[in-house]
N, CA, C, O and CB atoms as a CASP TS submission, in Angstrom:
PFRMAT TS
TARGET T0000
AUTHOR 0000-0000-0000
METHOD Language model
MODEL 1
PARENT N/A
ATOM      1  N   UNK     1       0.853  -1.183   0.000  1.00  0.00           N
ATOM      2  CA  UNK     1       0.000   0.000   0.000  1.00  0.00           C
ATOM      3  C   UNK     1       0.893   1.239   0.000  1.00  0.00           C
ATOM      4  O   UNK     1       1.796   1.348   0.829  1.00  0.00           O
ATOM      5  CB  UNK     1      -0.967   0.002   1.231  1.00  0.00           C
ATOM      6  N   UNK     2       0.647   2.188  -0.934  1.00  0.00           N
ATOM      7  CA  UNK     2       1.485   3.398  -0.997  1.00  0.00           C
ATOM      8  C   UNK     2       1.249   4.321   0.196  1.00  0.00           C
ATOM      9  O   UNK     2       0.175   4.333   0.797  1.00  0.00           O
ATOM     10  CB  UNK     2       1.213   4.160  -2.296  1.00  0.00           C
ATOM     11  N   UNK     3       2.273   5.084   0.514  1.00  0.00           N
ATOM     12  CA  UNK     3       2.182   6.070   1.589  1.00  0.00           C
ATOM     13  C   UNK     3       1.413   7.293   1.086  1.00  0.00           C
ATOM     14  O   UNK     3       1.459   7.608  -0.103  1.00  0.00           O
ATOM     15  CB  UNK     3       3.602   6.477   2.094  1.00  0.00           C
ATOM     16  N   UNK     4       0.709   7.981   1.985  1.00  0.00           N
ATOM     17  CA  UNK     4      -0.055   9.172   1.626  1.00  0.00           C
ATOM     18  C   UNK     4       0.831  10.215   0.956  1.00  0.00           C
ATOM     19  O   UNK     4       0.417  10.852  -0.013  1.00  0.00           O
ATOM     20  CB  UNK     4      -0.723   9.769   2.864  1.00  0.00           C
ATOM     21  N   UNK     5       2.037  10.392   1.460  1.00  0.00           N
ATOM     22  CA  UNK     5       2.959  11.397   0.913  1.00  0.00           C
ATOM     23  C   UNK     5       3.313  11.114  -0.544  1.00  0.00           C
ATOM     24  O   UNK     5       3.712  12.026  -1.268  1.00  0.00           O
ATOM     25  CB  UNK     5       4.235  11.452   1.751  1.00  0.00           C
ATOM     26  N   UNK     6       3.175   9.878  -0.980  1.00  0.00           N
ATOM     27  CA  UNK     6       3.456   9.530  -2.371  1.00  0.00           C
ATOM     28  C   UNK     6       2.263   9.795  -3.287  1.00  0.00           C
ATOM     29  O   UNK     6       2.409   9.785  -4.510  1.00  0.00           O
ATOM     30  CB  UNK     6       3.859   8.071  -2.467  1.00  0.00           C
ATOM     31  N   UNK     7       1.091  10.031  -2.711  1.00  0.00           N
ATOM     32  CA  UNK     7      -0.134  10.164  -3.500  1.00  0.00           C
ATOM     33  C   UNK     7      -0.658  11.588  -3.629  1.00  0.00           C
ATOM     34  O   UNK     7      -1.270  11.931  -4.640  1.00  0.00           O
ATOM     35  CB  UNK     7      -1.191   9.320  -2.902  1.00  0.00           C
ATOM     36  N   UNK     8      -0.426  12.422  -2.615  1.00  0.00           N
ATOM     37  CA  UNK     8      -1.017  13.766  -2.608  1.00  0.00           C
ATOM     38  C   UNK     8       0.028  14.819  -2.256  1.00  0.00           C
ATOM     39  O   UNK     8       1.075  14.508  -1.688  1.00  0.00           O
ATOM     40  CB  UNK     8      -2.188  13.835  -1.614  1.00  0.00           C
ATOM     41  N   UNK     9      -0.276  16.073  -2.603  1.00  0.00           N
ATOM     42  CA  UNK     9       0.604  17.191  -2.263  1.00  0.00           C
ATOM     43  C   UNK     9       0.216  17.840  -0.946  1.00  0.00           C
ATOM     44  O   UNK     9       1.063  18.414  -0.261  1.00  0.00           O
ATOM     45  CB  UNK     9       0.584  18.229  -3.368  1.00  0.00           C
ATOM     46  N   UNK    10      -1.077  17.752  -0.581  1.00  0.00           N
ATOM     47  CA  UNK    10      -1.559  18.391   0.642  1.00  0.00           C
ATOM     48  C   UNK    10      -2.829  17.692   1.110  1.00  0.00           C
ATOM     49  O   UNK    10      -3.497  16.992   0.348  1.00  0.00           O
ATOM     50  CB  UNK    10      -1.818  19.905   0.414  1.00  0.00           C
ATOM     51  N   UNK    11      -3.141  17.901   2.382  1.00  0.00           N
ATOM     52  CA  UNK    11      -4.339  17.343   2.997  1.00  0.00           C
ATOM     53  C   UNK    11      -5.103  18.493   3.634  1.00  0.00           C
ATOM     54  O   UNK    11      -4.506  19.351   4.283  1.00  0.00           O
ATOM     55  CB  UNK    11      -3.986  16.233   4.055  1.00  0.00           C
ATOM     56  N   UNK    12      -6.422  18.518   3.453  1.00  0.00           N
ATOM     57  CA  UNK    12      -7.268  19.543   4.061  1.00  0.00           C
ATOM     58  C   UNK    12      -8.091  18.888   5.159  1.00  0.00           C
ATOM     59  O   UNK    12      -8.712  17.846   4.952  1.00  0.00           O
ATOM     60  CB  UNK    12      -8.192  20.228   2.998  1.00  0.00           C
ATOM     61  N   UNK    13      -8.085  19.514   6.328  1.00  0.00           N
ATOM     62  CA  UNK    13      -8.883  19.027   7.444  1.00  0.00           C
ATOM     63  C   UNK    13      -9.750  20.142   7.993  1.00  0.00           C
ATOM     64  O   UNK    13      -9.351  21.307   7.997  1.00  0.00           O
ATOM     65  CB  UNK    13      -7.987  18.454   8.546  1.00  0.00           C
ATOM     66  N   UNK    14     -10.945  19.780   8.459  1.00  0.00           N
ATOM     67  CA  UNK    14     -11.868  20.761   9.020  1.00  0.00           C
ATOM     68  C   UNK    14     -12.371  20.239  10.358  1.00  0.00           C
ATOM     69  O   UNK    14     -12.875  19.120  10.455  1.00  0.00           O
ATOM     70  CB  UNK    14     -13.056  21.046   8.048  1.00  0.00           C
ATOM     71  N   UNK    15     -12.226  21.067  11.388  1.00  0.00           N
ATOM     72  CA  UNK    15     -12.758  20.778  12.718  1.00  0.00           C
ATOM     73  C   UNK    15     -14.009  21.630  12.871  1.00  0.00           C
ATOM     74  O   UNK    15     -13.919  22.848  13.026  1.00  0.00           O
ATOM     75  CB  UNK    15     -11.697  21.075  13.865  1.00  0.00           C
ATOM     76  N   UNK    16     -15.170  21.000  12.829  1.00  0.00           N
ATOM     77  CA  UNK    16     -16.427  21.747  12.823  1.00  0.00           C
ATOM     78  C   UNK    16     -16.938  21.991  14.236  1.00  0.00           C
ATOM     79  O   UNK    16     -16.822  21.137  15.115  1.00  0.00           O
ATOM     80  CB  UNK    16     -17.481  21.003  12.012  1.00  0.00           C
ATOM     81  N   UNK    17     -17.498  23.158  14.430  1.00  0.00           N
ATOM     82  CA  UNK    17     -18.129  23.553  15.686  1.00  0.00           C
ATOM     83  C   UNK    17     -19.455  24.221  15.356  1.00  0.00           C
ATOM     84  O   UNK    17     -19.769  24.436  14.186  1.00  0.00           O
ATOM     85  CB  UNK    17     -17.206  24.508  16.518  1.00  0.00           C
ATOM     86  N   UNK    18     -20.218  24.544  16.361  1.00  0.00           N
ATOM     87  CA  UNK    18     -21.524  25.158  16.133  1.00  0.00           C
ATOM     88  C   UNK    18     -21.418  26.505  15.431  1.00  0.00           C
ATOM     89  O   UNK    18     -22.158  26.762  14.481  1.00  0.00           O
ATOM     90  CB  UNK    18     -22.252  25.326  17.446  1.00  0.00           C
ATOM     91  N   UNK    19     -20.514  27.368  15.879  1.00  0.00           N
ATOM     92  CA  UNK    19     -20.435  28.736  15.362  1.00  0.00           C
ATOM     93  C   UNK    19     -19.265  28.988  14.419  1.00  0.00           C
ATOM     94  O   UNK    19     -19.293  29.945  13.644  1.00  0.00           O
ATOM     95  CB  UNK    19     -20.347  29.686  16.500  1.00  0.00           C
ATOM     96  N   UNK    20     -18.243  28.148  14.474  1.00  0.00           N
ATOM     97  CA  UNK    20     -17.050  28.346  13.648  1.00  0.00           C
ATOM     98  C   UNK    20     -16.541  27.008  13.126  1.00  0.00           C
ATOM     99  O   UNK    20     -16.921  25.944  13.614  1.00  0.00           O
ATOM    100  CB  UNK    20     -15.944  29.063  14.451  1.00  0.00           C
ATOM    101  N   UNK    21     -15.678  27.090  12.130  1.00  0.00           N
ATOM    102  CA  UNK    21     -14.958  25.921  11.615  1.00  0.00           C
ATOM    103  C   UNK    21     -13.479  26.282  11.570  1.00  0.00           C
ATOM    104  O   UNK    21     -13.112  27.363  11.108  1.00  0.00           O
ATOM    105  CB  UNK    21     -15.487  25.486  10.187  1.00  0.00           C
ATOM    106  N   UNK    22     -12.641  25.388  12.045  1.00  0.00           N
ATOM    107  CA  UNK    22     -11.189  25.538  11.960  1.00  0.00           C
ATOM    108  C   UNK    22     -10.731  24.720  10.755  1.00  0.00           C
ATOM    109  O   UNK    22     -10.984  23.517  10.691  1.00  0.00           O
ATOM    110  CB  UNK    22     -10.466  25.068  13.296  1.00  0.00           C
ATOM    111  N   UNK    23     -10.065  25.358   9.809  1.00  0.00           N
ATOM    112  CA  UNK    23      -9.652  24.702   8.570  1.00  0.00           C
ATOM    113  C   UNK    23      -8.128  24.729   8.493  1.00  0.00           C
ATOM    114  O   UNK    23      -7.505  25.765   8.726  1.00  0.00           O
ATOM    115  CB  UNK    23     -10.291  25.396   7.320  1.00  0.00           C
ATOM    116  N   UNK    24      -7.533  23.575   8.164  1.00  0.00           N
ATOM    117  CA  UNK    24      -6.077  23.518   8.039  1.00  0.00           C
ATOM    118  C   UNK    24      -5.694  22.791   6.760  1.00  0.00           C
ATOM    119  O   UNK    24      -6.293  21.777   6.401  1.00  0.00           O
ATOM    120  CB  UNK    24      -5.446  22.822   9.263  1.00  0.00           C
ATOM    121  N   UNK    25      -4.694  23.320   6.083  1.00  0.00           N
ATOM    122  CA  UNK    25      -4.051  22.639   4.966  1.00  0.00           C
ATOM    123  C   UNK    25      -2.689  22.203   5.481  1.00  0.00           C
ATOM    124  O   UNK    25      -1.931  23.009   6.022  1.00  0.00           O
ATOM    125  CB  UNK    25      -3.935  23.568   3.675  1.00  0.00           C
ATOM    126  N   UNK    26      -2.385  20.920   5.308  1.00  0.00           N
ATOM    127  CA  UNK    26      -1.133  20.384   5.833  1.00  0.00           C
ATOM    128  C   UNK    26      -0.430  19.551   4.773  1.00  0.00           C
ATOM    129  O   UNK    26      -1.053  19.030   3.847  1.00  0.00           O
ATOM    130  CB  UNK    26      -1.388  19.541   7.092  1.00  0.00           C
ATOM    131  N   UNK    27       0.873  19.441   4.933  1.00  0.00           N
ATOM    132  CA  UNK    27       1.638  18.516   4.107  1.00  0.00           C
ATOM    133  C   UNK    27       1.227  17.097   4.476  1.00  0.00           C
ATOM    134  O   UNK    27       0.716  16.887   5.576  1.00  0.00           O
ATOM    135  CB  UNK    27       3.177  18.726   4.293  1.00  0.00           C
ATOM    136  N   UNK    28       1.426  16.130   3.617  1.00  0.00           N
ATOM    137  CA  UNK    28       1.082  14.746   3.946  1.00  0.00           C
ATOM    138  C   UNK    28       1.811  14.229   5.188  1.00  0.00           C
ATOM    139  O   UNK    28       1.366  13.267   5.815  1.00  0.00           O
ATOM    140  CB  UNK    28       1.395  13.852   2.771  1.00  0.00           C
ATOM    141  N   UNK    29       2.914  14.859   5.536  1.00  0.00           N
ATOM    142  CA  UNK    29       3.659  14.466   6.732  1.00  0.00           C
ATOM    143  C   UNK    29       3.037  15.015   8.010  1.00  0.00           C
ATOM    144  O   UNK    29       3.433  14.630   9.110  1.00  0.00           O
ATOM    145  CB  UNK    29       5.093  14.933   6.625  1.00  0.00           C
ATOM    146  N   UNK    30       2.046  15.929   7.867  1.00  0.00           N
ATOM    147  CA  UNK    30       1.380  16.510   9.022  1.00  0.00           C
ATOM    148  C   UNK    30       1.804  17.927   9.346  1.00  0.00           C
ATOM    149  O   UNK    30       1.188  18.564  10.200  1.00  0.00           O
ATOM    150  CB  UNK    30       1.616  15.662  10.197  1.00  0.00           C
ATOM    151  N   UNK    31       2.824  18.437   8.702  1.00  0.00           N
ATOM    152  CA  UNK    31       3.270  19.811   8.949  1.00  0.00           C
ATOM    153  C   UNK    31       2.261  20.793   8.362  1.00  0.00           C
ATOM    154  O   UNK    31       1.926  20.699   7.181  1.00  0.00           O
ATOM    155  CB  UNK    31       4.679  20.054   8.344  1.00  0.00           C
ATOM    156  N   UNK    32       1.769  21.741   9.175  1.00  0.00           N
ATOM    157  CA  UNK    32       0.764  22.679   8.667  1.00  0.00           C
ATOM    158  C   UNK    32       1.328  23.644   7.634  1.00  0.00           C
ATOM    159  O   UNK    32       2.460  24.114   7.754  1.00  0.00           O
ATOM    160  CB  UNK    32       0.166  23.462   9.811  1.00  0.00           C
ATOM    161  N   UNK    33       0.524  23.929   6.621  1.00  0.00           N
ATOM    162  CA  UNK    33       0.842  24.941   5.618  1.00  0.00           C
ATOM    163  C   UNK    33       0.099  26.221   5.959  1.00  0.00           C
ATOM    164  O   UNK    33       0.677  27.308   5.943  1.00  0.00           O
ATOM    165  CB  UNK    33       0.475  24.452   4.189  1.00  0.00           C
ATOM    166  N   UNK    34      -1.194  26.085   6.268  1.00  0.00           N
ATOM    167  CA  UNK    34      -2.027  27.245   6.601  1.00  0.00           C
ATOM    168  C   UNK    34      -3.190  26.793   7.469  1.00  0.00           C
ATOM    169  O   UNK    34      -3.691  25.676   7.336  1.00  0.00           O
ATOM    170  CB  UNK    34      -2.545  27.952   5.314  1.00  0.00           C
ATOM    171  N   UNK    35      -3.610  27.687   8.363  1.00  0.00           N
ATOM    172  CA  UNK    35      -4.748  27.431   9.239  1.00  0.00           C
ATOM    173  C   UNK    35      -5.589  28.692   9.304  1.00  0.00           C
ATOM    174  O   UNK    35      -5.056  29.801   9.357  1.00  0.00           O
ATOM    175  CB  UNK    35      -4.286  26.989  10.663  1.00  0.00           C
ATOM    176  N   UNK    36      -6.903  28.523   9.300  1.00  0.00           N
ATOM    177  CA  UNK    36      -7.800  29.667   9.441  1.00  0.00           C
ATOM    178  C   UNK    36      -9.060  29.229  10.169  1.00  0.00           C
ATOM    179  O   UNK    36      -9.412  28.050  10.176  1.00  0.00           O
ATOM    180  CB  UNK    36      -8.149  30.278   8.059  1.00  0.00           C
ATOM    181  N   UNK    37      -9.725  30.186  10.773  1.00  0.00           N
ATOM    182  CA  UNK    37     -11.018  29.950  11.404  1.00  0.00           C
ATOM    183  C   UNK    37     -12.048  30.793  10.676  1.00  0.00           C
ATOM    184  O   UNK    37     -11.854  31.990  10.465  1.00  0.00           O
ATOM    185  CB  UNK    37     -10.985  30.286  12.932  1.00  0.00           C
ATOM    186  N   UNK    38     -13.154  30.150  10.294  1.00  0.00           N
ATOM    187  CA  UNK    38     -14.229  30.868   9.619  1.00  0.00           C
ATOM    188  C   UNK    38     -15.509  30.730  10.423  1.00  0.00           C
ATOM    189  O   UNK    38     -15.670  29.791  11.204  1.00  0.00           O
ATOM    190  CB  UNK    38     -14.428  30.344   8.177  1.00  0.00           C
ATOM    191  N   UNK    39     -16.411  31.669  10.225  1.00  0.00           N
ATOM    192  CA  UNK    39     -17.722  31.568  10.857  1.00  0.00           C
ATOM    193  C   UNK    39     -18.572  30.563  10.087  1.00  0.00           C
ATOM    194  O   UNK    39     -18.394  30.365   8.885  1.00  0.00           O
ATOM    195  CB  UNK    39     -18.422  32.955  10.916  1.00  0.00           C
ATOM    196  N   UNK    40     -19.488  29.943  10.797  1.00  0.00           N
ATOM    197  CA  UNK    40     -20.353  28.919  10.221  1.00  0.00           C
ATOM    198  C   UNK    40     -21.575  29.582   9.588  1.00  0.00           C
ATOM    199  O   UNK    40     -22.701  29.416  10.055  1.00  0.00           O
ATOM    200  CB  UNK    40     -20.784  27.887  11.300  1.00  0.00           C
ATOM    201  N   UNK    41     -21.329  30.335   8.518  1.00  0.00           N
ATOM    202  CA  UNK    41     -22.402  31.004   7.784  1.00  0.00           C
ATOM    203  C   UNK    41     -21.909  31.305   6.371  1.00  0.00           C
ATOM    204  O   UNK    41     -20.767  30.995   6.030  1.00  0.00           O
ATOM    205  CB  UNK    41     -22.856  32.315   8.511  1.00  0.00           C
ATOM    206  N   UNK    42     -22.761  31.902   5.559  1.00  0.00           N
ATOM    207  CA  UNK    42     -22.385  32.153   4.164  1.00  0.00           C
ATOM    208  C   UNK    42     -21.181  33.078   4.046  1.00  0.00           C
ATOM    209  O   UNK    42     -20.385  32.933   3.118  1.00  0.00           O
ATOM    210  CB  UNK    42     -23.557  32.748   3.408  1.00  0.00           C
ATOM    211  N   UNK    43     -21.034  34.020   4.962  1.00  0.00           N
ATOM    212  CA  UNK    43     -19.873  34.915   4.942  1.00  0.00           C
ATOM    213  C   UNK    43     -18.589  34.125   5.171  1.00  0.00           C
ATOM    214  O   UNK    43     -17.599  34.332   4.469  1.00  0.00           O
ATOM    215  CB  UNK    43     -20.019  36.021   6.009  1.00  0.00           C
ATOM    216  N   UNK    44     -18.599  33.234   6.138  1.00  0.00           N
ATOM    217  CA  UNK    44     -17.426  32.409   6.419  1.00  0.00           C
ATOM    218  C   UNK    44     -17.076  31.488   5.269  1.00  0.00           C
ATOM    219  O   UNK    44     -15.904  31.327   4.931  1.00  0.00           O
ATOM    220  CB  UNK    44     -17.652  31.595   7.662  1.00  0.00           C
ATOM    221  N   UNK    45     -18.098  30.877   4.660  1.00  0.00           N
ATOM    222  CA  UNK    45     -17.848  29.987   3.525  1.00  0.00           C
ATOM    223  C   UNK    45     -17.270  30.762   2.347  1.00  0.00           C
ATOM    224  O   UNK    45     -16.365  30.275   1.671  1.00  0.00           O
ATOM    225  CB  UNK    45     -19.141  29.272   3.103  1.00  0.00           C
ATOM    226  N   UNK    46     -17.784  31.961   2.097  1.00  0.00           N
ATOM    227  CA  UNK    46     -17.259  32.801   1.017  1.00  0.00           C
ATOM    228  C   UNK    46     -15.813  33.194   1.306  1.00  0.00           C
ATOM    229  O   UNK    46     -14.984  33.231   0.397  1.00  0.00           O
ATOM    230  CB  UNK    46     -18.132  34.065   0.834  1.00  0.00           C
ATOM    231  N   UNK    47     -15.510  33.487   2.571  1.00  0.00           N
ATOM    232  CA  UNK    47     -14.143  33.834   2.967  1.00  0.00           C
ATOM    233  C   UNK    47     -13.208  32.658   2.690  1.00  0.00           C
ATOM    234  O   UNK    47     -12.087  32.853   2.219  1.00  0.00           O
ATOM    235  CB  UNK    47     -14.088  34.231   4.468  1.00  0.00           C
ATOM    236  N   UNK    48     -13.656  31.461   2.976  1.00  0.00           N
ATOM    237  CA  UNK    48     -12.824  30.279   2.765  1.00  0.00           C
ATOM    238  C   UNK    48     -12.535  30.056   1.284  1.00  0.00           C
ATOM    239  O   UNK    48     -11.434  29.638   0.924  1.00  0.00           O
ATOM    240  CB  UNK    48     -13.501  29.045   3.355  1.00  0.00           C
ATOM    241  N   UNK    49     -13.504  30.327   0.432  1.00  0.00           N
ATOM    242  CA  UNK    49     -13.336  30.094  -0.998  1.00  0.00           C
ATOM    243  C   UNK    49     -12.621  31.226  -1.720  1.00  0.00           C
ATOM    244  O   UNK    49     -12.198  31.058  -2.864  1.00  0.00           O
ATOM    245  CB  UNK    49     -14.669  29.873  -1.628  1.00  0.00           C
ATOM    246  N   UNK    50     -12.480  32.383  -1.066  1.00  0.00           N
ATOM    247  CA  UNK    50     -11.850  33.546  -1.715  1.00  0.00           C
ATOM    248  C   UNK    50     -10.347  33.375  -1.825  1.00  0.00           C
ATOM    249  O   UNK    50      -9.661  34.256  -2.343  1.00  0.00           O
ATOM    250  CB  UNK    50     -12.165  34.827  -0.943  1.00  0.00           C
TER
END
């Protein structure tokens, strides 16, 4: 079975909460590239996609 690092360039994870979502992009090794917190509404989703 191939290692994740051999298959992808990055991994996106989302920790969901009632009012906010914590979003992180990380290397396959687990090292974070970027992290942001958005509100759980259309404004937050638009911010994430911008």
